[in-house]
C-alpha positions as CSV (number, residue, x, y, z in Angstrom):
1,M,28.4,44.2,-26.8
2,H,25.7,44.4,-24.2
3,D,26.0,44.1,-20.8
4,H,24.5,40.2,-19.4
5,G,25.2,41.2,-16.0
6,H,21.7,41.9,-14.7
7,D,20.1,39.5,-17.4
8,D,22.0,36.4,-15.8
9,G,21.5,37.4,-12.4
10,D,17.9,37.4,-13.0
11,K,17.7,33.8,-14.8
12,G,19.0,32.5,-11.5
13,D,22.1,29.7,-11.4
14,D,24.2,28.8,-14.1
15,I,23.5,24.9,-13.4
16,S,25.0,23.6,-16.6
17,G,28.6,25.2,-15.9
18,D,28.7,27.0,-19.2
19,G,26.1,28.9,-19.3
20,G,23.6,26.6,-21.6
21,C,21.3,26.1,-19.0
22,F,20.1,28.6,-15.9
23,K,17.6,27.9,-13.3
24,K,15.9,30.0,-11.1
25,I,13.9,28.6,-8.3
26,V,10.3,30.4,-7.9
27,K,9.0,27.8,-4.9
28,S,11.3,25.6,-3.2
29,G,10.2,21.6,-3.1
30,K,10.8,19.6,0.4
31,A,14.4,18.6,0.8
32,A,13.5,15.4,2.7
33,G,12.9,13.9,-0.8
34,G,16.3,14.9,-2.3
35,T,16.6,14.7,-6.1
36,P,15.4,12.1,-9.2
37,P,18.4,10.1,-9.9
38,S,18.8,9.2,-13.7
39,G,16.8,6.7,-14.4
40,S,14.2,8.0,-12.8
41,T,10.6,8.5,-14.0
42,V,9.3,12.1,-13.3
43,K,5.8,13.4,-13.4
44,V,5.9,17.4,-14.3
45,H,4.2,20.1,-15.7
46,Y,5.4,23.0,-17.6
47,V,4.8,26.3,-19.7
48,G,7.2,27.0,-22.5
49,T,7.5,30.6,-23.3
50,L,10.0,32.5,-25.9
51,L,12.1,35.2,-24.7
52,D,9.6,37.8,-25.6
53,G,7.0,36.1,-23.2
54,S,4.8,34.3,-26.0
55,K,3.7,31.3,-24.5
56,F,4.3,28.1,-27.1
57,D,3.4,24.9,-25.1
58,S,1.5,24.1,-21.7
59,S,1.3,20.8,-20.3
60,R,-1.5,22.5,-17.9
61,D,-3.5,22.5,-20.9
62,R,-3.6,18.9,-21.5
63,P,-5.0,16.5,-19.2
64,G,-2.4,14.4,-16.5
65,F,1.2,15.1,-16.1
66,F,3.6,15.2,-18.7
67,E,6.5,11.9,-18.0
68,F,9.5,11.5,-19.2
69,T,12.5,9.3,-17.9
70,I,15.4,11.4,-16.9
71,G,19.1,11.4,-18.2
72,E,17.7,9.3,-21.4
73,G,18.0,12.1,-23.9
74,Q,13.9,11.6,-24.3
75,V,13.6,15.7,-23.7
76,I,16.0,18.3,-24.7
77,K,18.9,18.8,-22.7
78,G,18.0,21.4,-20.4
79,W,15.3,19.2,-19.4
80,D,17.6,16.2,-18.3
81,V,20.1,18.7,-16.8
82,G,17.4,21.3,-14.9
83,V,15.1,18.7,-13.7
84,A,17.4,16.3,-12.6
85,T,18.2,19.0,-10.3
86,M,14.9,19.8,-8.3
87,Q,13.1,18.4,-5.6
88,K,9.8,17.0,-5.2
89,G,7.3,20.3,-5.1
90,E,9.6,22.4,-6.4
91,V,8.9,25.5,-9.0
92,A,11.4,26.8,-10.9
93,I,12.4,28.7,-14.5
94,L,14.6,27.1,-16.4
95,T,16.3,29.0,-19.2
96,C,17.6,26.9,-21.8
97,R,20.2,28.3,-24.6
98,S,19.4,26.8,-28.0
99,D,22.1,24.1,-28.1
100,Y,20.2,23.0,-24.8
101,A,16.4,23.2,-26.6
102,Y,15.8,22.9,-30.1
103,G,19.3,24.2,-31.6
104,A,19.7,25.9,-34.7
105,R,17.0,24.3,-36.5
106,G,14.4,25.3,-33.8
107,H,10.7,23.5,-34.0
108,P,8.9,25.2,-36.7
109,P,6.6,27.1,-36.8
110,T,6.4,27.6,-33.1
111,I,10.0,27.6,-32.1
112,P,12.5,30.1,-34.2
113,A,16.1,28.8,-35.2
114,D,19.0,29.5,-32.4
115,A,16.1,30.5,-29.7
116,T,16.8,30.6,-25.8
117,L,13.6,29.2,-24.3
118,K,12.3,30.0,-20.8
119,F,9.9,26.9,-18.9
120,E,8.4,27.2,-15.8
121,V,8.5,23.7,-14.4
122,E,6.9,22.0,-11.6
123,L,7.9,18.5,-10.4
124,F,5.4,16.4,-8.9
125,G,7.3,13.2,-8.2
126,W,9.6,10.6,-9.9
127,K,9.4,6.4,-9.3
128,V,12.8,4.8,-9.7
129,E,12.4,2.0,-11.9
130,R,14.4,-1.0,-10.2
131,N,15.5,-3.9,-11.6
132,E,13.8,-6.3,-9.1
133,A,14.9,-9.2,-10.5
134,A,18.6,-8.8,-10.8
135,M,18.7,-7.4,-7.2
136,S,20.8,-10.0,-4.5
137,E,18.8,-10.6,-1.6
138,S,21.0,-7.8,0.4
139,E,20.6,-5.1,-2.1
140,R,17.0,-5.7,-1.6
141,L,17.1,-5.5,1.8
142,A,19.5,-2.2,1.9
143,E,17.3,-0.5,-1.0
144,A,14.2,-1.4,1.5
145,A,16.1,0.0,4.8
146,S,16.9,3.2,2.3
147,S,13.2,3.9,1.1
148,K,12.0,3.3,4.6
149,A,14.8,5.9,6.5
150,K,13.6,8.4,3.6
151,G,9.7,7.6,4.8
152,T,10.9,8.3,8.5
153,E,12.6,11.9,7.4
154,A,9.5,13.1,5.3
155,F,7.5,11.6,8.4
156,K,9.3,14.1,10.5
157,S,8.6,17.2,8.4
158,G,4.8,16.0,8.5
159,E,5.0,14.9,4.7
160,W,2.3,12.1,5.2
161,S,1.5,11.4,1.3
162,E,5.7,12.0,0.1
163,A,6.1,9.3,3.9
164,Q,3.3,6.6,2.8
165,E,4.7,6.3,-0.7
166,L,8.2,5.5,0.9
167,Y,6.9,3.2,3.5
168,A,4.8,1.7,0.7
169,D,8.1,1.5,-1.1
170,A,10.3,-0.3,1.4
171,A,7.3,-2.7,2.4
172,G,7.0,-3.7,-1.2
173,L,10.5,-4.4,-1.3
174,A,10.3,-6.1,1.8
175,D,7.7,-8.6,1.0
176,F,9.7,-11.3,-0.8
177,R,11.0,-15.1,-0.3
178,F,14.3,-14.6,1.1
179,D,16.2,-17.7,1.3
180,E,18.6,-16.7,4.2
181,P,16.4,-17.1,7.8
182,A,18.4,-14.3,9.1
183,K,17.3,-11.9,6.6
184,A,14.0,-13.2,6.0
185,A,13.3,-12.5,9.6
186,E,15.2,-8.8,8.9
187,A,12.8,-8.7,6.1
188,K,9.5,-9.4,8.0
189,A,10.1,-6.9,10.6
190,L,11.0,-4.4,8.1
191,R,8.1,-4.5,6.3
192,T,5.6,-4.8,9.3
193,S,7.1,-1.8,10.8
194,C,7.1,-0.1,7.0
195,L,3.0,-1.0,7.0
196,L,2.8,0.2,10.5
197,N,4.3,3.7,9.7
198,Q,1.7,3.4,6.4
199,A,-1.1,3.0,8.6
200,Q,-0.5,6.2,11.2
201,C,0.3,8.4,7.8
202,S,-3.2,6.8,6.4
203,L,-4.9,8.2,10.0
204,K,-2.6,11.1,9.6
205,L,-4.5,11.8,5.7
206,G,-7.5,10.7,6.7
207,D,-7.5,7.6,4.6
208,W,-9.5,5.6,6.4
209,R,-9.4,2.5,3.8
210,D,-5.9,2.4,3.2
211,C,-5.2,2.7,7.1
212,V,-7.4,-0.8,7.2
213,A,-5.9,-2.5,4.1
214,S,-2.5,-1.6,6.0
215,C,-3.2,-2.9,9.6
216,T,-5.0,-6.3,8.0
217,T,-1.4,-7.5,6.1
218,V,0.4,-6.5,9.2
219,L,-2.3,-8.6,10.9
220,S,-1.7,-12.1,8.2
221,I,1.8,-11.9,9.2
222,D,1.6,-11.0,13.3
223,A,-1.9,-11.8,14.6
224,A,-1.4,-10.1,18.1
225,N,0.1,-7.0,16.8
226,V,-1.1,-4.3,19.2
227,K,-0.4,-1.3,16.8
228,A,-2.0,-2.6,13.7
229,L,-5.2,-3.5,16.1
230,F,-5.1,-0.2,17.7
231,R,-4.8,1.8,14.1
232,R,-7.3,-0.7,12.4
233,G,-9.7,-0.1,14.8
234,T,-9.4,4.0,15.3
235,A,-9.9,4.0,11.3
236,L,-13.1,1.8,11.7
237,T,-14.4,4.0,14.1
238,H,-14.3,7.0,11.7
239,L,-15.8,4.7,9.0
240,Q,-18.6,4.4,11.5
241,E,-18.1,0.4,11.5
242,F,-18.4,0.2,15.3
243,E,-19.1,-3.3,15.7
244,D,-15.5,-4.1,14.3
245,A,-13.8,-1.2,15.7
246,K,-14.7,-1.9,19.3
247,S,-13.7,-5.9,18.7
248,D,-10.4,-4.2,17.0
249,L,-9.9,-2.0,20.1
250,R,-11.2,-4.8,23.1
251,E,-8.4,-7.3,21.5
252,A,-5.8,-4.6,21.9
253,S,-6.7,-3.9,25.2
254,K,-6.4,-7.1,26.4
255,L,-2.7,-7.3,24.6
256,D,-1.8,-4.0,26.0
257,P,-3.9,-3.6,29.4
258,K,-1.7,-0.5,30.2
259,S,-2.5,1.5,27.5
260,K,-4.5,4.6,28.4
261,E,-5.0,5.8,24.5
262,I,-6.4,2.4,23.5
263,R,-9.1,2.9,26.8
264,D,-9.4,5.9,25.0
265,A,-10.3,5.2,21.9
266,F,-12.7,2.4,23.0
267,N,-14.8,5.0,25.0
268,T,-14.5,7.2,21.6
269,C,-15.9,4.6,19.6
270,K,-18.8,3.8,22.0
271,E,-19.8,6.9,22.3
272,K,-20.2,7.8,18.4
273,A,-21.9,4.4,18.4
274,S,-24.5,5.6,20.6
275,A,-24.3,8.9,19.0
276,V,-25.0,7.4,15.2
277,K,-27.6,5.3,16.9
278,S,-29.4,8.3,18.7
279,E,-29.3,10.4,15.7
280,E,-31.0,7.6,13.5
281,K,-33.6,6.8,16.1
282,A,-34.6,10.7,16.0
283,M,-34.6,10.4,12.2
284,M,-36.7,7.6,11.9
285,A,-39.3,9.3,14.5
286,K,-39.3,12.8,12.6
287,M,-40.0,10.4,9.6
288,F,-42.7,8.4,10.7
289,G,-43.9,10.3,13.7
């Protein structure tokens, strides 16, 4: 009987509880987003090797991610168990005993009978499939509020694109005809604040067009929204659409005359516009001089 002690320690934690699937974290993921719930569709990359280190398969050799739904037996048992414990961005090595992999038959010709397999898996994200049609208005609002809260958590830890996805999800859920006036008002406020937060994430990421789109939606709900005008004006400045930018920032400044931030943005926009103009003049002079 040879000693397994060292071997098991090396494999990480026994996450199946029966020695069938071990997980060793190579790179930690983002705790803020939690782990993928059962029924969600995950996006991963993996490299599969036999215990002797020979590679039998890798999704990285093909275009696109490998996707599957957690907890529905679409993949080997070790994956359903293992990937469900992972966080977004995590890289882990799953060591799957044959009963958590391809069993007594294996998968000829690449995988021998009774083989223990190792997979290096990277989890890129997941989508929760919701049956929105079956949701009550209260469930829909609760779900939107929960996505928003997760978005804020991600935002606080500087995970802009993660936060942006969560805010977009929440805004989408709140975009619905609610029958009860109180719920409709709550949904409108929630949707507006999620779209504004989404715009803020876009600014952080330099996605100027996305920022403009989110703010334009907010302004269609509330034409005098100062934050939407300010953020859209900022994005338009970056896009060098100076006239539209100035008109947004002028309007924002009228609505909130005390804001130094808005005045500064307006001045920056003017400076950038004249810098671009003089560059163009110099170029024309060069070309026709």
